[in-house]
Backbone bond lengths (Angstrom), bond angles and torsions (degrees), N, CA, C in turn:
res aa  C-N    CA-C-N  psi(-1)  N-CA   C-N-CA  omega(-1)  CA-C   N-CA-C  phi
1 M - - - 1.443 - - 1.532 111.29 -
2 L 1.333 114.92 -43.65 1.459 119.96 178.78 1.524 110.91 -62.92
3 L 1.323 116.96 -37.53 1.461 120.59 177.70 1.522 111.62 -65.69
4 I 1.298 117.68 -36.39 1.463 121.48 178.90 1.526 109.71 -66.66
5 I 1.325 117.53 -43.22 1.465 121.85 179.13 1.528 109.77 -64.34
6 L 1.337 117.46 -47.14 1.466 121.11 178.48 1.522 111.29 -62.49
7 G 1.313 116.40 -40.60 1.465 120.59 177.51 1.517 111.39 -63.04
8 S 1.340 116.86 -42.21 1.467 121.45 178.83 1.524 110.79 -64.40
9 V 1.336 116.49 -43.54 1.466 120.83 178.68 1.525 109.83 -62.45
10 L 1.325 116.20 -42.09 1.471 120.88 179.78 1.530 110.58 -64.20
11 V 1.315 118.28 -43.04 1.462 122.07 178.81 1.533 110.15 -63.36
12 I 1.341 117.00 -43.45 1.463 120.86 178.57 1.524 110.27 -63.67
13 A 1.321 117.00 -41.30 1.470 120.83 178.89 1.526 110.71 -63.80
14 I 1.317 117.37 -41.73 1.468 121.21 179.27 1.526 110.12 -65.30
15 I 1.331 117.02 -44.26 1.466 120.75 178.62 1.532 109.80 -62.28
16 G 1.322 117.20 -43.32 1.469 121.25 177.68 1.518 111.89 -61.69
17 A 1.325 117.12 -43.13 1.472 121.13 179.43 1.528 110.56 -64.59
18 L 1.316 117.26 -41.26 1.462 120.90 178.15 1.531 110.97 -65.55
19 W 1.319 116.61 -38.23 1.467 121.65 178.11 1.532 109.75 -63.60
20 V 1.333 117.53 -47.14 1.465 121.74 178.58 1.528 109.95 -62.26
21 A 1.327 117.03 -43.58 1.469 121.02 179.38 1.525 110.61 -62.81
22 G 1.328 117.48 -38.75 1.459 120.78 178.66 1.520 112.26 -64.36
23 I 1.322 116.71 -43.82 1.469 120.45 178.06 1.522 110.02 -64.81
24 Y 1.325 116.05 -45.03 1.465 120.24 -179.92 1.528 110.76 -59.60
25 N 1.322 116.92 -47.25 1.463 120.95 -179.50 1.533 112.19 -64.10
26 T 1.320 117.09 -35.79 1.461 120.56 177.08 1.524 110.09 -64.31
27 L 1.337 117.16 -45.02 1.461 120.42 179.21 1.527 111.49 -64.12
28 V 1.319 117.27 -39.80 1.469 120.49 177.50 1.527 109.71 -62.30
29 S 1.317 116.60 -44.21 1.467 121.08 -179.85 1.523 110.98 -61.78
30 L 1.326 117.52 -45.66 1.455 121.35 -179.88 1.532 111.69 -66.46
31 R 1.334 116.41 -38.33 1.469 119.86 177.51 1.523 110.14 -64.58
32 N 1.320 117.59 -41.87 1.465 120.55 178.30 1.521 111.88 -65.75
33 R 1.322 117.39 -33.36 1.473 120.21 177.25 1.516 111.22 -64.58
34 F 1.340 117.78 -44.47 1.465 117.33 -178.96 1.520 110.93 -72.76
35 K 1.316 118.28 -29.28 1.472 119.64 174.89 1.523 110.18 -67.72
36 N 1.317 116.91 -39.75 1.466 120.42 176.51 1.527 110.28 -65.48
37 A 1.320 116.95 -40.24 1.464 120.26 178.41 1.526 110.15 -62.90
38 F 1.332 117.59 -37.54 1.461 119.15 176.78 1.525 110.44 -66.85
39 A 1.317 116.95 -35.63 1.469 120.11 178.44 1.529 110.46 -59.76
40 Q 1.330 117.27 -33.06 1.465 120.41 177.59 1.534 110.92 -68.45
41 I 1.331 116.55 -38.37 1.467 119.92 174.54 1.522 108.77 -63.22
42 D 1.317 115.77 -44.45 1.457 121.04 -176.83 1.529 111.57 -59.18
43 V 1.317 117.10 -39.59 1.467 120.86 177.74 1.531 110.47 -59.23
44 Q 1.327 116.23 -45.37 1.466 120.22 -178.74 1.530 111.96 -71.55
45 L 1.334 116.46 -35.95 1.465 118.91 176.60 1.526 110.42 -63.32
46 K 1.332 116.47 -42.46 1.471 119.82 178.34 1.521 110.62 -62.44
47 R 1.313 116.75 -38.51 1.465 119.92 177.44 1.529 109.98 -61.19
48 R 1.339 115.90 -44.02 1.461 120.09 178.08 1.532 110.17 -63.33
49 Y 1.318 116.74 -45.03 1.466 120.04 -178.95 1.532 111.16 -62.25
50 D 1.320 117.02 -31.65 1.467 120.68 177.57 1.526 111.94 -74.27
51 L 1.327 117.40 -30.56 1.463 120.88 -179.87 1.533 112.67 -76.17
52 I 1.310 116.82 -32.54 1.467 120.29 -174.29 1.526 113.12 -59.24
53 P 1.342 120.97 -47.13 1.472 118.84 178.64 1.538 112.59 -59.95
54 N 1.323 117.26 -35.47 1.467 120.36 177.10 1.523 110.68 -65.33
55 L 1.316 115.98 -41.83 1.458 121.33 177.93 1.528 110.41 -61.28
56 V 1.318 116.01 -44.20 1.470 121.11 179.55 1.530 110.57 -65.31
57 E 1.326 117.49 -40.28 1.472 120.78 179.64 1.520 111.47 -61.96
58 V 1.324 116.51 -42.72 1.459 119.55 178.23 1.527 109.62 -65.07
59 A 1.321 116.62 -41.62 1.471 120.64 -178.59 1.527 111.98 -67.86
60 K 1.329 117.46 -30.92 1.469 121.15 -178.03 1.515 112.31 -55.37
61 G 1.309 116.42 -39.88 1.452 120.42 -178.19 1.521 113.42 -63.59
62 Y 1.313 117.14 -25.18 1.460 121.93 -177.34 1.527 112.48 -104.57
63 M 1.315 116.24 -26.71 1.458 120.94 -172.08 1.532 111.27 -111.15
64 K 1.301 117.12 54.56 1.463 121.57 -176.43 1.529 112.66 -60.80
65 H 1.316 117.52 -29.26 1.465 121.19 -177.13 1.533 111.93 -91.66
66 E 1.299 116.95 5.80 1.469 121.02 -177.54 1.529 110.80 -116.54
67 S 1.314 118.00 35.28 1.459 120.84 -175.49 1.526 112.61 -61.97
68 S 1.333 117.95 -33.21 1.468 119.40 -179.48 1.540 110.34 -66.40
69 T 1.321 117.19 -36.70 1.463 120.77 177.60 1.526 110.30 -65.65
70 L 1.333 116.08 -44.41 1.461 120.44 -179.83 1.523 111.25 -65.33
71 E 1.332 116.27 -40.49 1.468 120.07 178.36 1.524 110.83 -65.72
72 A 1.331 117.04 -37.46 1.465 120.84 178.57 1.530 111.00 -64.24
73 V 1.326 116.75 -37.88 1.468 120.31 178.14 1.523 110.20 -64.87
74 I 1.323 116.86 -45.78 1.471 119.91 -179.60 1.526 110.51 -65.05
75 A 1.325 117.53 -41.46 1.471 120.59 178.50 1.528 110.72 -62.53
76 A 1.337 116.75 -44.08 1.467 120.72 178.79 1.522 110.51 -65.19
77 R 1.306 117.06 -38.66 1.468 121.40 177.55 1.518 110.52 -62.32
78 N 1.335 117.36 -44.29 1.467 121.12 -179.57 1.527 111.48 -65.58
79 T 1.323 116.46 -39.24 1.465 120.48 177.34 1.524 110.34 -64.30
80 A 1.315 116.95 -45.47 1.463 121.23 179.88 1.528 111.30 -65.08
81 Y 1.322 116.35 -38.60 1.468 119.86 178.95 1.526 110.37 -63.00
82 A 1.328 116.94 -44.68 1.472 120.66 179.28 1.528 110.50 -64.15
83 A 1.327 117.05 -41.75 1.468 121.03 178.86 1.527 110.74 -65.23
84 S 1.327 116.48 -36.24 1.462 120.80 178.36 1.526 111.15 -64.75
85 K 1.321 116.47 -42.48 1.471 119.93 178.60 1.526 110.34 -63.56
86 N 1.327 116.59 -39.58 1.453 121.01 178.95 1.527 110.88 -64.73
87 A 1.328 117.32 -44.30 1.465 121.37 179.34 1.525 111.17 -68.63
88 A 1.323 117.19 -36.00 1.468 120.50 -179.90 1.528 111.01 -65.77
89 A 1.329 116.55 -29.82 1.460 119.77 179.00 1.527 111.19 -64.65
90 N 1.343 116.98 -32.66 1.458 120.42 177.83 1.532 109.67 -157.22
91 P 1.335 117.09 87.94 1.466 119.90 -179.17 1.529 113.50 -62.39
92 A 1.322 118.09 -15.35 1.460 121.07 178.88 1.530 111.88 -80.32
93 D 1.327 117.46 -10.05 1.466 121.96 -179.45 1.530 109.44 -78.99
94 A 1.332 116.27 112.11 1.468 121.31 -177.11 1.527 111.06 -61.04
95 G 1.314 118.00 -39.16 1.459 121.28 -179.82 1.520 112.09 -64.21
96 A 1.318 116.21 -41.30 1.467 120.25 179.09 1.521 110.81 -66.02
97 M 1.324 117.03 -39.51 1.469 120.20 178.86 1.528 110.89 -67.27
98 K 1.326 117.18 -40.06 1.466 119.74 177.96 1.524 110.48 -65.47
99 G 1.331 116.39 -38.42 1.464 120.09 176.63 1.516 111.73 -62.68
100 L 1.331 116.46 -40.69 1.460 120.55 178.48 1.532 110.62 -65.89
101 L 1.312 116.77 -44.13 1.470 119.63 179.48 1.521 111.13 -61.66
102 S 1.314 116.95 -40.61 1.465 120.97 178.24 1.524 110.86 -64.84
103 A 1.330 116.31 -44.67 1.467 120.45 179.76 1.521 111.16 -65.47
104 E 1.321 117.70 -38.55 1.462 121.47 178.13 1.530 110.69 -65.42
105 T 1.321 116.50 -36.31 1.460 120.63 176.61 1.529 110.11 -63.29
106 G 1.338 116.08 -44.20 1.462 120.51 177.83 1.518 111.97 -62.57
107 L 1.322 116.45 -40.93 1.462 120.61 179.11 1.529 110.75 -65.80
108 A 1.310 116.92 -41.98 1.473 120.42 178.90 1.527 110.16 -60.61
109 G 1.327 116.36 -40.76 1.460 119.87 179.00 1.521 111.95 -65.44
110 A 1.328 116.65 -43.61 1.467 120.57 179.44 1.529 111.00 -65.26
111 M 1.328 116.84 -40.55 1.468 120.33 178.77 1.534 110.37 -66.11
112 S 1.315 117.18 -38.32 1.462 120.32 177.76 1.522 111.12 -62.60
113 R 1.333 116.49 -42.41 1.466 119.91 177.71 1.526 110.49 -62.85
114 L 1.333 116.52 -40.73 1.466 120.48 178.23 1.524 110.63 -60.80
115 M 1.317 116.66 -43.38 1.465 120.35 -178.53 1.528 111.31 -66.55
116 V 1.334 116.56 -38.94 1.466 120.17 178.60 1.524 110.10 -64.31
117 V 1.317 116.80 -46.46 1.464 120.98 -179.38 1.525 110.71 -65.60
118 S 1.318 117.27 -38.61 1.468 120.43 -176.76 1.526 112.15 -66.62
119 E 1.330 116.88 -21.57 1.464 120.08 177.08 1.532 111.42 -60.85
120 Q 1.316 117.38 -22.11 1.463 122.21 -178.80 1.532 112.19 -80.30
121 Y 1.331 117.38 -2.08 1.460 121.95 -176.05 1.533 109.62 -122.32
122 P 1.328 117.17 88.91 1.473 120.38 -176.91 1.534 112.84 -61.16
123 D 1.340 117.12 -33.92 1.464 119.00 179.35 1.529 110.97 -65.61
124 L 1.317 116.46 -35.64 1.467 120.89 177.29 1.523 109.93 -65.26
125 K 1.318 116.87 -43.62 1.456 120.51 -179.90 1.523 111.64 -62.31
126 A 1.321 116.82 -30.16 1.466 121.44 -177.76 1.529 112.34 -88.10
127 N 1.317 118.09 -8.56 1.468 122.08 -178.33 1.530 109.73 -65.05
128 Q 1.338 115.66 129.26 1.468 121.02 -176.83 1.530 111.75 -61.70
129 N 1.334 117.32 -42.36 1.469 120.06 178.56 1.524 111.32 -62.00
130 M 1.323 116.25 -41.68 1.461 120.51 -179.93 1.521 110.52 -65.15
131 M 1.314 117.03 -41.05 1.465 119.83 179.07 1.525 110.55 -63.78
132 Q 1.337 116.53 -41.46 1.468 119.97 179.46 1.529 110.98 -65.77
133 L 1.337 116.35 -43.98 1.463 119.91 179.68 1.528 111.82 -63.72
134 T 1.324 116.86 -40.48 1.466 118.95 -179.99 1.529 111.10 -68.65
135 E 1.323 116.01 -33.24 1.465 118.89 175.73 1.533 110.18 -65.53
136 E 1.324 117.16 -42.27 1.463 121.09 177.27 1.527 111.05 -64.60
137 M 1.336 117.01 -38.85 1.465 120.75 178.24 1.525 110.74 -63.68
138 T 1.321 116.70 -42.85 1.457 120.82 178.95 1.527 110.30 -62.21
139 S 1.312 116.58 -44.47 1.463 121.50 177.75 1.527 110.67 -61.20
140 T 1.323 116.41 -42.68 1.463 121.15 179.97 1.522 110.92 -65.10
141 E 1.326 117.14 -41.34 1.472 120.32 178.17 1.528 110.30 -60.54
142 N 1.323 117.18 -39.34 1.470 120.15 177.33 1.523 110.76 -64.24
143 K 1.319 117.03 -42.33 1.471 120.64 179.15 1.520 111.17 -65.49
144 I 1.326 116.73 -37.04 1.470 120.12 176.78 1.520 109.88 -62.89
145 S 1.319 116.90 -41.76 1.467 120.61 179.40 1.524 111.54 -61.16
146 F 1.327 116.61 -44.71 1.466 119.83 178.74 1.525 111.25 -65.71
147 A 1.330 116.93 -42.47 1.467 120.61 179.71 1.525 110.56 -65.32
148 R 1.325 116.72 -38.11 1.470 121.09 178.54 1.522 109.94 -63.19
149 Q 1.331 117.03 -41.54 1.461 120.26 179.36 1.529 110.68 -63.70
150 A 1.327 117.02 -43.88 1.471 120.46 178.75 1.525 110.71 -62.59
151 Y 1.324 116.46 -41.03 1.463 121.00 178.27 1.532 110.05 -62.49
152 N 1.321 117.00 -49.25 1.466 120.24 -178.45 1.525 111.27 -62.00
153 D 1.337 117.59 -35.91 1.460 120.69 176.08 1.529 110.52 -63.82
154 S 1.333 116.91 -42.57 1.467 121.02 179.16 1.525 111.05 -65.51
155 V 1.318 116.25 -40.90 1.469 120.32 178.43 1.527 109.94 -63.82
156 M 1.330 116.82 -42.51 1.453 119.78 179.97 1.535 111.15 -61.39
157 T 1.330 116.68 -43.58 1.459 120.69 179.08 1.531 110.43 -62.14
158 Y 1.337 116.32 -45.34 1.462 121.08 179.11 1.530 110.96 -61.90
159 N 1.334 116.29 -50.45 1.473 119.69 -177.84 1.525 111.67 -63.22
160 T 1.317 117.24 -38.81 1.465 120.35 178.71 1.518 110.65 -63.60
161 S 1.320 116.43 -44.67 1.457 119.99 178.09 1.526 110.71 -64.26
162 R 1.317 116.59 -42.47 1.466 122.14 -177.77 1.522 111.70 -64.41
163 E 1.330 117.19 -31.99 1.460 121.50 -176.29 1.524 113.49 -93.22
164 S 1.336 117.48 -8.55 1.468 121.13 -177.57 1.525 110.74 -81.60
165 F 1.325 114.52 146.08 1.462 120.16 176.56 1.514 108.94 -80.19
166 P 1.273 120.71 136.86 1.461 131.69 6.96 1.543 113.28 -95.19
167 T 1.335 115.97 1.94 1.464 119.44 -177.33 1.523 111.44 -59.05
168 N 1.330 116.92 -35.25 1.458 119.64 -178.30 1.529 112.65 -60.22
169 L 1.319 117.15 -27.05 1.466 120.13 177.94 1.528 111.28 -65.54
170 L 1.309 115.55 -37.31 1.464 119.83 -177.69 1.527 112.43 -91.07
171 A 1.340 117.92 -25.58 1.468 120.78 -178.55 1.522 110.87 -60.01
172 G 1.315 116.87 -45.33 1.464 120.16 178.19 1.517 112.09 -66.91
173 L 1.304 115.89 -38.52 1.460 121.04 179.95 1.529 111.83 -62.29
174 F 1.330 116.57 -37.69 1.465 121.22 -178.84 1.533 112.77 -99.18
175 N 1.322 116.98 11.63 1.469 123.26 174.01 1.531 113.35 63.23
176 F 1.305 116.63 43.34 1.466 121.58 172.03 1.519 106.64 -90.54
177 T 1.326 116.09 97.52 1.462 120.91 -175.79 1.526 110.62 -84.56
178 E 1.323 114.74 163.71 1.460 120.95 179.85 1.527 110.24 -65.44
179 A 1.314 116.45 136.92 1.469 121.66 176.14 1.523 108.62 -90.23
180 Q 1.327 116.17 150.73 1.467 121.84 -177.65 1.529 110.46 -98.39
181 L 1.310 115.39 136.51 1.455 120.70 174.31 1.524 109.53 -71.45
182 F 1.307 116.35 153.14 1.468 122.10 176.40 1.524 105.95 -97.59
183 Q 1.325 115.56 87.49 1.460 120.06 -178.06 1.513 109.97 -140.16
184 I 1.307 114.33 150.75 1.454 121.50 -179.58 1.518 107.36 -100.83
185 E 1.329 116.38 128.80 1.464 121.62 -173.68 1.523 113.07 -73.69
186 N 1.328 117.92 -44.56 1.458 122.15 -175.46 1.524 109.05 -78.65
187 A 1.316 117.63 123.66 1.476 121.40 -176.89 1.523 111.75 -59.14
188 A 1.335 118.19 -33.97 1.469 121.12 -179.88 1.519 111.05 -67.48
189 E 1.324 116.49 -25.90 1.464 120.38 -178.32 1.523 112.16 -86.49
190 R 1.322 117.79 -7.45 1.462 120.83 -178.20 1.510 112.81 -70.41
191 A 1.303 116.66 -25.20 1.469 119.85 -178.81 1.523 109.83 -69.32
192 A 1.318 115.51 135.73 1.464 120.36 177.10 1.529 108.52 -69.38
193 P 1.326 117.25 149.92 1.471 118.68 176.91 1.519 110.32 -57.32
194 Q 1.306 116.27 131.39 1.457 121.20 179.11 1.521 109.11 -80.94
195 V 1.306 116.26 124.47 1.456 120.94 -176.34 1.524 110.92 -125.15
196 K 1.316 117.38 41.63 1.463 121.32 -179.27 1.519 109.63 -99.57
197 F 1.316 116.57 135.01 1.455 122.89 178.90 1.513 110.52 -125.64
198 S 1.291 116.40 43.97 1.470 118.58 -178.47 1.501 111.24 -116.87
């Protein structure tokens, strides 16, 4: 009789351990998916950050009296690049994601000002290098949008699983914190920087 009770307790303990391991492994898998999805955003952000100095260099030749605008774009680009590296190190860090969103908002504003000012320079708009760079920027902005959507979908799946019962009991125990969506709060800031010179 004692062996049957011990055997039953052992079987229940094994089933419980397997259940906990299954939940833990599911959360790890979902967390890795949203981190990978952020890595895809990061690739496109880096591409954009690499294009911006080239865009500014081409514009410099035409916009000699707009140096403060060009400097603001480079400063915003550098801030966003640093924030991106910080967020890429740990996409689950809410502070890093908020810093990236803030820096991206600043960059979007600086790029918008650059585009408005550049409209005053028809020769710049007709420059072949500028047209090619703006086409690449537009393509990159589209890729960022798609990558952002995939990331937000992964975060939603992770957060939903993390908050669902009984997983939520173990998520806190194993320090699976809430992941942050990559979204811009201000509706005016949601628009991608316009980079058309036609």
